[in-house]
C-alpha positions as CSV (number, residue, x, y, z in Angstrom):
1,M,0.0,0.0,0.0
2,L,2.9,2.4,0.9
3,K,4.5,1.7,-2.5
4,L,1.2,2.5,-4.3
5,K,1.0,5.8,-2.4
6,R,4.5,6.7,-3.4
7,I,3.9,5.8,-7.1
8,L,0.7,7.8,-7.1
9,I,2.4,10.8,-5.5
10,T,5.2,10.6,-8.1
11,I,2.6,10.5,-11.0
12,I,0.7,13.4,-9.5
13,A,3.9,15.4,-9.0
14,A,5.1,14.7,-12.6
15,C,1.7,15.8,-14.0
16,S,1.7,19.1,-12.0
17,M,5.3,20.0,-12.6
18,N,6.1,23.1,-14.6
19,T,8.0,21.8,-17.6
20,A,10.0,25.0,-17.9
21,F,12.3,23.9,-15.1
22,A,15.2,21.6,-15.9
23,D,15.4,19.7,-12.7
24,S,13.1,19.0,-9.7
25,C,13.0,16.9,-6.5
26,I,10.2,15.5,-4.4
27,M,10.7,15.5,-0.7
28,I,8.6,13.0,1.3
29,T,8.3,13.9,5.0
30,P,7.3,11.6,8.0
31,A,4.8,14.3,9.3
32,N,2.7,17.0,7.9
33,I,4.5,20.1,6.5
34,T,3.4,23.3,8.3
35,K,5.8,25.8,6.7
36,V,8.7,26.1,4.3
37,D,11.2,29.0,4.8
38,C,13.7,29.9,2.1
39,A,16.6,32.4,2.2
40,N,16.2,33.2,-1.6
41,N,13.0,32.3,-3.5
42,N,14.6,33.4,-6.8
43,I,16.8,30.2,-6.9
44,V,14.3,27.4,-5.9
45,G,10.5,27.2,-5.8
46,F,8.3,25.1,-3.5
47,H,5.0,23.4,-4.0
48,V,3.4,21.5,-1.1
49,L,1.2,18.6,-2.3
50,S,-2.0,17.9,-0.3
51,T,-3.9,14.6,-0.3
52,L,-7.6,14.1,-0.2
53,M,-7.2,13.6,3.6
54,N,-5.5,17.0,3.8
55,E,-2.1,15.4,4.6
56,K,0.8,17.6,3.4
57,R,3.7,15.2,3.4
58,S,5.2,15.8,0.0
59,L,7.0,18.9,-1.3
60,I,8.2,19.5,-4.8
61,V,11.4,21.6,-5.1
62,T,12.0,23.1,-8.5
63,S,15.1,25.0,-9.8
64,I,14.5,28.5,-11.0
65,S,17.9,30.0,-11.5
66,D,21.6,29.2,-10.8
67,G,22.8,29.9,-7.3
68,E,22.9,28.7,-3.8
69,T,20.4,29.1,-1.0
70,S,19.3,27.5,2.3
71,F,15.8,26.5,3.3
72,A,14.0,24.9,6.2
73,V,11.0,22.5,6.2
74,H,8.9,22.9,9.3
75,M,6.8,19.9,10.5
76,K,4.7,19.6,13.6
77,N,7.5,19.1,16.1
78,R,10.6,19.4,14.0
79,K,12.6,21.7,11.7
80,C,14.9,20.3,9.0
81,D,17.5,22.5,7.4
82,Y,18.8,22.0,3.9
83,K,21.1,23.7,1.4
84,A,20.1,23.8,-2.3
85,T,22.5,24.4,-5.1
86,V,21.5,25.0,-8.7
87,H,24.2,24.8,-11.4
88,N,23.3,24.7,-15.1
89,G,19.7,23.9,-14.2
90,K,20.6,20.9,-12.1
91,L,19.3,20.9,-8.5
92,K,21.3,19.4,-5.6
93,I,19.9,19.3,-2.1
94,K,22.0,18.4,1.0
95,G,20.9,18.4,4.6
96,D,19.0,16.4,7.2
97,N,18.3,12.7,6.4
98,T,14.9,12.8,8.1
99,I,13.2,13.7,4.8
100,K,13.6,11.5,1.8
101,V,14.7,13.4,-1.3
102,L,13.9,11.8,-4.6
103,P,15.1,13.4,-7.9
104,V,12.5,13.9,-10.7
105,D,14.4,13.8,-14.0
106,L,13.4,13.3,-17.6
107,P,14.3,9.8,-19.0
108,P,17.6,9.6,-20.9
109,E,15.7,9.3,-24.3
110,L,14.1,12.7,-23.8
111,N,17.3,14.3,-22.5
112,S,19.3,13.3,-25.6
113,V,16.5,14.7,-27.9
114,E,16.7,18.1,-26.0
115,D,20.5,18.1,-26.2
116,S,20.5,17.6,-30.0
117,K,18.3,20.7,-30.6
């Protein structure tokens, strides 16, 4: 059942992604997200996903422009700090291991088509 939820979340996230961004990540939290603070919103963008039961345990982080920033994900009784680096449209997130960070990339077949244009 848990795998089915994760697959469903990934499909929903992929459908709701802004295709103008080159790289994104999904962060899956153990508790509901109450707030996301970011030092510079011009580098990365955040979209909290809500389920039908109003659980907010998934966060899409998208790259906007090259640079480096820090952000914090607030949950009910916890705050997790992260550092996001965007270089040539590729997003890298480093920080607390409490939240699972899953990259959302285009398949290699589509990347090679875009590179040839």
